[in-house]
Phi, psi and omega in degrees: 000319181300319181295323179293320180296319179298318179298317180298322181294316179300316182294319180298317181294319182296320181295320179297318180298320180292321177300315178297323178295326178296321180294316181296316182294321177303320179293319181289340184273011180304332182268006172102349183266134179248152172233141183244145179288144176235153178273185183293340180267002178088006178277163179284137173271123184238154177273185184296338179274359180085008180269141181291138173283144177266144182205142175292132181082007181274204182281132183285147178284163000277148175233118185301325180294340180263009179088004179289143176272120180264119181263123178257119180271129177270135178258114180262118180263119179262118178259124186266150172231080188303323183264001173066029182266003180091000177244124184295151186301330183291341176240000183286113180271353177229074180293156180079023179300140181296149181299135178085356179288145173272136186235164174276190184292344179260008177082019180258137183295140179238164173278102190240159178055035179255120180242124178247115179257101187277086179249000173261133186067053187297163176297146171293159179304131178058032182234148174242020180274128179291141177277161174305322178297320179294316181298320181298318178293317180294325177297318179294322178296317180299323177296315180298317180295317180292333179282338181283155181274339183275180179246104184280150169257125185247132177241128179240128181242125179264148180224161175223171169277187187265005180287130178093176184294143183301319181296318177297317178297325177297315178295320178301319182295325178293317177302321179293316181293323181290324178301318179291320179297318181297322179296317178291321180296325180297340180259014175090014179267131179239189180055054182245138175244125182246123181224163181237144178243007177057227184257014189280344185231066180289153176247000179211173184286118182289351183276354178243156181295314180297320180296317178299320182296317179295331180283344175277084195212175170226153175240137180237128175235149178235147176201000000 
């Protein structure tokens, strides 16, 4: 019994202490901040009604376990794209790009969607040597690329007629594409891919002499 009485006394004293603490805290809370009592394990001390006790020096509000409403403010970051080119202003190296222009990853306009099908001045039979007409067109393309602010990707595709073994024609088409790539690289153009399609994509009838000549060609695209 004695032990039970002592425990009750301690609880009663603690309760009185907490009540006194509530009065002091209420005065200190005139500016709006509440503090809650915590036990030795860091948990919230609550009364029989389930309400958290307030105490000076306790855990500062708001505390969700005590019924406080915690307001979470969302921060909305607005990233601008002033010229509407799809590249945000914070990484756009070419602000003020004209409307509708295609740009590279840095927002700089490029020579895009340009396809040159070199069927004038065709390759000689079994040859990967560029003709003067081909070189002139490639020179003009190199000039356009160097004048643009962006960084173009150039793809060159070589083709052949159907004369001879298919495997040989495939290799010949790669040589033709590479000849054009070498010509552009010599003028300072980079980021070029050269591939061959052999005899698989003719643009004319391989059964005629003129048709075979037109199929000995290269195509250049930029994007």
